[in-house]
Each structure stands twice: as structure tokens, then as C-alpha cells.
C-alpha positions in Angstrom: 164.7 87.0 183.0 162.5 89.0 180.7 164.5 90.5 177.8 162.7 93.8 178.0 163.4 94.1 181.7 167.1 93.6 181.1 167.2 96.2 178.3 165.3 98.6 180.5 167.7 98.2 183.4 170.6 98.5 181.0 169.3 101.8 179.7 168.7 103.0 183.3 172.3 102.1 184.3 173.6 103.9 181.2 171.7 107.0 182.1 173.0 107.0 185.6 176.6 106.5 184.3 176.2 109.4 181.9 175.5 111.7 184.9 179.3 111.6 185.4 179.6 113.9 182.4 177.5 116.6 184.2 179.8 116.3 187.2 182.9 116.7 185.1 181.5 119.8 183.4 180.5 121.5 186.7 183.9 120.7 188.3 185.8 122.1 185.3 183.7 125.2 185.3 184.2 125.8 189.0 187.9 125.3 188.7 188.2 127.6 185.7 186.2 130.3 187.5 188.4 130.1 190.6 191.6 130.1 188.5 190.5 133.3 186.6 189.7 134.9 190.0 193.1 133.9 191.4 195.0 135.2 188.3 193.1 138.5 188.6 194.2 138.9 192.2 197.8 137.7 191.7 198.9 138.1 188.1 202.5 137.2 189.0 201.4 133.7 190.0 199.6 132.9 186.8 202.0 130.2 185.6 201.6 128.2 188.8 197.8 128.7 188.7 197.6 127.6 185.1 199.6 124.4 185.7 197.3 123.4 188.6 194.3 124.3 186.5 195.4 122.1 183.6 196.2 119.1 185.8 192.9 119.5 187.7 190.9 119.9 184.5 192.4 116.8 183.0 191.5 114.7 186.0 188.0 116.1 186.1 187.4 115.4 182.4 188.9 111.9 182.7 186.2 111.1 185.2 183.6 112.3 182.8 185.1 110.3 180.0 185.1 107.1 182.2 181.4 107.7 182.9 180.6 108.1 179.2 182.6 105.0 178.4 180.7 102.9 181.0 177.4 104.2 179.6 178.3 103.3 176.0 179.5 99.9 177.1 176.3 99.2 178.9 174.3 100.2 175.9 176.4 98.3 173.3 176.8 95.1 175.4 173.3 95.2 176.7 171.7 95.0 173.2 172.5 91.4 172.4 
């Protein structure tokens, strides 16, 4: 295969994998907004809401980090 074709496809794949970071940011933002809304309606349940928010945020950001890791690996390993 042509080397420039492989490098181009590697860059395209890395760009698509980096889109996971956008999804993680949107998901965390939506979850935080709903948590603030829930706490304003039921302040006595703020401890339970915050625990669920932290677990959900961690899972959301882990997905974004995995996408970033895949993008970086594609770039690093594709530039032989």
C-alpha cells in the first residue's frame, strides 16, 4: 500500500476516535445540569444525588479518555 494513504487513513481514524471526547463533555454537562436541577428541587437528597453524579461523571470521562488514548495510539503507531 501507498505510505501516504496509510498515514491519511491513520489520521482520519484518530480524528474519529477523538470525537469520543466531545461525547464525554456533552454527557458530563447534561448530567451536571440535571443534578443541580434535582438538588434545587430536593435539597435533602443532595448527598445521594452527588454520589450518583460522581459515579456517572467518572464513567463518562473514562469513555472520553479511552477515545483520546485510541487516537494517540493511532497517531504514534501509524507514523513508522
